[in-house]
C-alpha positions, 0 to 999 in steps of 0.5 A, spaced: 676 102 315 672 097 318 664 098 319 661 097 326 654 094 326 654 087 322 661 087 322 664 089 329 658 089 333 653 084 332 646 085 336 645 083 343 651 081 348 647 075 350 645 071 343 647 076 338 639 077 336 637 084 334 637 089 339 630 090 339 628 083 339 624 083 345 622 090 346 615 089 346 615 084 352 621 088 356 618 095 354 611 095 352 611 098 345 613 095 338 618 095 333 613 097 329 611 103 333 618 105 334 619 105 326 613 109 325 614 114 330 622 115 330 626 111 325 622 112 319 621 120 319 627 122 323 633 117 323 636 120 317 637 127 319 640 124 326 645 120 323 648 125 319 648 130 324 643 135 323 639 134 329 640 131 336 638 124 338 634 127 344 630 132 340 626 127 336 627 121 340 623 124 346 617 126 343 617 119 340 617 116 346 612 121 349 607 118 344 609 111 344 611 110 351 610 115 356 612 111 362 619 110 359 624 116 360 629 117 354 635 116 358 632 109 360 630 107 353 637 109 350 641 105 356 637 099 354 638 100 346 646 101 347 646 096 352 643 091 347 646 092 341 653 091 344 656 084 342 663 085 340 666 081 335 672 079 339 675 074 334 675 080 328 678 085 334 683 080 335 685 079 328 685 087 327 690 087 333 695 083 329 694 088 323 695 094 328 701 090 331 704 089 324 704 097 323 697 097 319 692 103 321 685 101 323 679 106 323 672 105 324 668 107 318 661 107 320 654 111 320 652 113 327 649 119 331 654 122 336 652 119 342 652 112 340 659 113 337 661 116 343 659 110 347 662 105 342 669 108 343 668 110 350 664 105 353 665 098 349 672 100 348 673 100 341 677 106 341 683 102 344 682 098 338 683 103 333 686 109 330 680 113 329 673 113 327 670 116 321 662 117 322 656 119 318 654 125 324 661 128 324 662 128 317 655 130 315 654 125 310 653 117 310 655 111 307 653 109 301 654 116 299 661 117 295 662 124 299 663 119 306 669 116 303 672 122 300 672 125 306 674 119 310 680 119 305 682 126 306 682 125 313 686 119 314 691 122 309 692 116 305 690 115 298 684 112 296 688 106 293 691 104 299 684 104 303 680 098 304 673 098 307 670 092 310 663 092 310 657 088 311 652 092 306 653 091 298 651 098 297 657 101 301 662 096 298 660 098 291 660 106 293 667 105 296 670 102 290 667 107 286 671 112 290 677 108 288 678 104 295 679 097 295 673 093 299 670 087 301 664 084 304 664 081 311 659 075 311 657 071 317 663 067 319 668 071 315 675 071 318 680 077 317 686 073 315 682 069 309 679 075 307 685 079 306 688 073 303 683 073 297 683 080 296 691 080 295 690 074 290 685 078 286 689 084 286 696 080 284 697 080 277 695 075 273 700 070 270 
């Protein structure tokens, strides 16, 4: 079970910086404006599927960027938050070739989840996706991990979460999963080798 943002997708394709790094120059409003009018008040209900992205984003853009269409902003956002970790994808391919199943386990709303699978092509690198808007709950809530485990058909002790957020790691372990934190410069082979060493009986 692999997280997306910060693990498989890391910022802008051009330089890896956060997708909104130059939003003021590019679009004419600040990250602070977007946080205040959109992300802080509405993102949680969007990312757990209680309302659609457009329902909250269109009014926010009308207030802070009336010159900018919803479609143009979403295209800017998704295209700039799309740098794939090709090294990890190759390592995951090798794991799948050896018979293991690979799933995405991520906090996403519906449109970006579809974009990740269909446009960025992550659907060709995994056996499925479990995401917050579809499950109605987000990491690090324990129910996210319980639902994902149930849907996978695998017992919790056979699941491994690879995630960059410590709170998610702790929650997955509390739900009975194995979990490792992904850090910049990590490799899957080294991460799995360390996990196997940690889990092996001490002599």
